[in-house]
VEXGUTI-965470 format. One record per residue: chain; x, y, z of N, C-alpha, C, O in turn. Coordinates in pm, 1 decimal, m for minus. Layout:
! residues N
+-------+----------+----------+----------+----------+----------+----------+----------+----------+----------+----------+----------+----------+
: chain :      n.u :      n.v :      n.w :     ca.u :     ca.v :     ca.w :      c.u :      c.v :      c.w :      o.u :      o.v :      o.w :
+-------+----------+----------+----------+----------+----------+----------+----------+----------+----------+----------+----------+----------+
:     A :        X :        Y :        Z :        X :        Y :        Z :        X :        Y :        Z :        X :        Y :        Z :
...
+-------+----------+----------+----------+----------+----------+----------+----------+----------+----------+----------+----------+----------+
//
This chain:
! residues 48
+-------+----------+----------+----------+----------+----------+----------+----------+----------+----------+----------+----------+----------+
: chain :      n.u :      n.v :      n.w :     ca.u :     ca.v :     ca.w :      c.u :      c.v :      c.w :      o.u :      o.v :      o.w :
+-------+----------+----------+----------+----------+----------+----------+----------+----------+----------+----------+----------+----------+
:     A :   8769.5 :  11629.2 :  14486.9 :   8831.6 :  11687.5 :  14360.8 :   8889.7 :  11822.4 :  14399.7 :   8819.7 :  11905.1 :  14458.2 :
:     A :   9015.8 :  11845.9 :  14368.5 :   9072.3 :  11974.1 :  14383.3 :   9049.5 :  12075.0 :  14265.2 :   9003.0 :  12048.7 :  14154.3 :
:     A :   9092.3 :  12196.1 :  14312.9 :   9085.6 :  12303.7 :  14198.0 :   9210.4 :  12305.5 :  14127.0 :   9318.4 :  12299.8 :  14185.8 :
:     A :   9198.2 :  12313.7 :  13995.5 :   9312.3 :  12325.0 :  13911.9 :   9391.8 :  12448.4 :  13924.8 :   9336.6 :  12556.7 :  13944.4 :
:     A :   9519.8 :  12435.7 :  13914.5 :   9596.6 :  12565.0 :  13922.7 :   9646.6 :  12602.9 :  13799.3 :   9677.8 :  12516.5 :  13717.4 :
:     A :   9660.5 :  12744.2 :  13770.9 :   9717.3 :  12795.4 :  13632.3 :   9867.9 :  12829.1 :  13650.2 :   9928.0 :  12877.4 :  13554.2 :
:     A :   9925.4 :  12808.8 :  13754.7 :  10066.3 :  12849.3 :  13771.3 :  10169.7 :  12755.2 :  13706.5 :  10270.5 :  12804.2 :  13655.8 :
:     A :  10147.6 :  12613.0 :  13706.1 :  10254.1 :  12539.7 :  13648.5 :  10289.8 :  12556.9 :  13501.6 :  10409.2 :  12550.5 :  13472.2 :
:     A :  10194.5 :  12579.1 :  13401.0 :  10235.0 :  12582.4 :  13262.2 :  10344.7 :  12691.5 :  13235.6 :  10439.5 :  12666.3 :  13161.2 :
:     A :  10330.2 :  12813.5 :  13297.8 :  10445.3 :  12907.1 :  13252.8 :  10580.0 :  12867.1 :  13317.1 :  10686.6 :  12889.8 :  13259.8 :
:     A :  10571.7 :  12804.0 :  13443.8 :  10699.6 :  12751.6 :  13497.0 :  10752.8 :  12642.6 :  13410.2 :  10873.7 :  12642.1 :  13387.3 :
:     A :  10678.6 :  12553.2 :  13360.9 :  10729.7 :  12454.3 :  13280.2 :  10783.6 :  12505.0 :  13140.8 :  10880.9 :  12448.2 :  13091.3 :
:     A :  10730.1 :  12597.7 :  13084.3 :  10775.6 :  12668.2 :  12968.5 :  10909.7 :  12733.9 :  12986.9 :  10999.9 :  12725.3 :  12903.5 :
:     A :  10918.9 :  12805.3 :  13109.3 :  11039.5 :  12864.0 :  13154.0 :  11148.0 :  12766.5 :  13169.0 :  11260.6 :  12793.6 :  13127.3 :
:     A :  11121.2 :  12653.7 :  13226.4 :  11214.1 :  12546.8 :  13252.0 :  11257.1 :  12492.0 :  13119.1 :  11376.3 :  12471.0 :  13096.6 :
:     A :  11167.9 :  12469.4 :  13034.7 :  11201.6 :  12415.7 :  12896.7 :  11292.1 :  12514.7 :  12818.4 :  11378.6 :  12466.9 :  12745.0 :
:     A :  11279.6 :  12635.8 :  12827.8 :  11359.4 :  12743.1 :  12765.5 :  11501.4 :  12746.7 :  12833.8 :  11601.8 :  12772.2 :  12767.2 :
:     A :  11506.5 :  12719.7 :  12971.9 :  11634.4 :  12718.6 :  13034.7 :  11706.9 :  12590.8 :  12984.2 :  11824.1 :  12603.1 :  12948.6 :
:     A :  11651.6 :  12478.6 :  12978.7 :  11710.5 :  12349.0 :  12936.7 :  11762.2 :  12372.7 :  12793.0 :  11874.3 :  12332.6 :  12761.8 :
:     A :  11683.6 :  12436.3 :  12706.3 :  11721.7 :  12439.2 :  12570.0 :  11838.2 :  12546.3 :  12535.0 :  11912.2 :  12531.6 :  12437.8 :
:     A :  11846.6 :  12657.5 :  12625.9 :  11932.9 :  12755.3 :  12590.5 :  12045.2 :  12767.0 :  12703.0 :  12148.0 :  12831.0 :  12681.2 :
:     A :  12022.5 :  12705.4 :  12818.8 :  12129.5 :  12719.5 :  12929.1 :  12118.3 :  12845.7 :  12993.3 :  12208.2 :  12874.2 :  13072.5 :
:     A :  12020.9 :  12931.8 :  12974.4 :  11994.7 :  13067.8 :  13023.5 :  11878.4 :  13073.3 :  13118.6 :  11772.4 :  13035.3 :  13069.0 :
:     A :  11874.6 :  13108.8 :  13233.9 :  11761.0 :  13117.0 :  13326.2 :  11698.0 :  13248.2 :  13306.0 :  11767.7 :  13349.4 :  13299.8 :
:     A :  11573.1 :  13252.2 :  13295.5 :  11485.7 :  13376.2 :  13281.0 :  11380.2 :  13386.8 :  13394.0 :  11303.4 :  13293.2 :  13416.5 :
:     A :  11378.0 :  13487.6 :  13455.9 :  11293.4 :  13508.8 :  13571.0 :  11181.5 :  13613.3 :  13554.1 :  11119.0 :  13660.1 :  13649.3 :
:     A :  11161.0 :  13646.6 :  13423.0 :  11056.5 :  13746.8 :  13405.3 :  10960.4 :  13691.5 :  13289.2 :  11000.3 :  13642.6 :  13183.6 :
:     A :  10830.0 :  13707.6 :  13326.9 :  10728.9 :  13662.6 :  13229.2 :  10663.3 :  13789.8 :  13170.5 :  10653.8 :  13892.0 :  13238.5 :
:     A :  10618.5 :  13782.2 :  13043.8 :  10623.7 :  13673.0 :  12947.8 :  10765.8 :  13650.6 :  12889.9 :  10850.5 :  13739.3 :  12879.1 :
:     A :  10781.0 :  13524.1 :  12855.0 :  10903.0 :  13489.3 :  12793.0 :  10898.2 :  13527.5 :  12641.0 :  10862.3 :  13447.9 :  12554.3 :
:     A :  10935.4 :  13649.6 :  12617.9 :  10939.7 :  13707.6 :  12479.5 :  11070.1 :  13667.2 :  12405.1 :  11174.2 :  13654.7 :  12469.5 :
:     A :  11066.7 :  13647.5 :  12277.1 :  11183.7 :  13620.0 :  12209.4 :  11306.4 :  13717.7 :  12226.1 :  11421.9 :  13675.3 :  12230.9 :
:     A :  11274.7 :  13847.5 :  12234.5 :  11373.2 :  13939.7 :  12264.2 :  11436.9 :  13915.1 :  12387.7 :  11560.0 :  13917.8 :  12390.3 :
:     A :  11368.5 :  13889.8 :  12497.6 :  11421.7 :  13869.6 :  12627.9 :  11512.0 :  13749.9 :  12639.1 :  11617.4 :  13755.1 :  12702.4 :
:     A :  11466.5 :  13633.9 :  12572.3 :  11547.7 :  13524.2 :  12558.2 :  11670.4 :  13544.9 :  12498.5 :  11773.7 :  13501.4 :  12549.3 :
:     A :  11668.5 :  13616.8 :  12379.6 :  11789.2 :  13642.1 :  12303.0 :  11878.8 :  13728.8 :  12380.7 :  11998.0 :  13699.5 :  12390.9 :
:     A :  11826.3 :  13840.6 :  12439.8 :  11916.3 :  13922.0 :  12526.8 :  11982.7 :  13850.4 :  12645.7 :  12099.0 :  13879.2 :  12674.1 :
:     A :  11916.9 :  13761.4 :  12714.5 :  11974.6 :  13684.3 :  12818.5 :  12075.4 :  13596.2 :  12768.8 :  12181.9 :  13591.5 :  12830.4 :
:     A :  12058.0 :  13522.5 :  12662.7 :  12155.8 :  13446.1 :  12591.9 :  12282.0 :  13521.4 :  12551.9 :  12393.6 :  13470.7 :  12562.2 :
:     A :  12259.9 :  13646.3 :  12505.1 :  12376.5 :  13726.2 :  12458.6 :  12459.9 :  13779.2 :  12585.8 :  12581.6 :  13796.9 :  12580.0 :
:     A :  12387.8 :  13801.5 :  12694.1 :  12447.6 :  13842.3 :  12811.7 :  12515.1 :  13729.2 :  12884.0 :  12603.6 :  13753.9 :  12965.9 :
:     A :  12478.9 :  13611.4 :  12858.7 :  12547.6 :  13489.3 :  12928.7 :  12686.1 :  13447.0 :  12852.0 :  12764.1 :  13366.7 :  12903.3 :
:     A :  12708.5 :  13504.6 :  12731.5 :  12823.0 :  13474.7 :  12662.4 :  12935.6 :  13551.2 :  12707.8 :  12931.2 :  13674.1 :  12701.4 :
:     A :  13044.6 :  13486.1 :  12756.9 :  13160.2 :  13551.1 :  12802.7 :  13230.3 :  13649.5 :  12702.2 :  13245.5 :  13616.0 :  12584.8 :
:     A :  13270.3 :  13763.9 :  12746.5 :  13326.8 :  13866.9 :  12654.1 :  13467.7 :  13803.5 :  12605.2 :  13538.4 :  13736.2 :  12680.2 :
:     A :  13499.7 :  13832.7 :  12472.1 :  13610.2 :  13778.0 :  12412.1 :  13721.5 :  13847.1 :  12484.0 :  13705.9 :  13964.5 :  12517.6 :
:     A :  13840.0 :  13779.3 :  12511.9 :  13962.6 :  13826.2 :  12571.4 :  14040.0 :  13896.2 :  12467.7 :  14047.7 :  13851.2 :  12353.4 :
:     A :  14103.6 :  14016.8 :  12508.6 :  14196.5 :  14078.4 :  12419.4 :  14123.1 :  14173.3 :  12324.9 :  14185.9 :  14236.5 :  12239.9 :
+-------+----------+----------+----------+----------+----------+----------+----------+----------+----------+----------+----------+----------+
//
């Protein structure tokens, strides 16, 4: 019997956020303000 790891859950949540938003986050904890800022930063600037 092996020892359980605690690393997979945060990675799974980060992957779910990336799948839902299309934005990759590499910083934990995944706070709503960080997710929103990353999403806003990924929007291309309007031309003109």
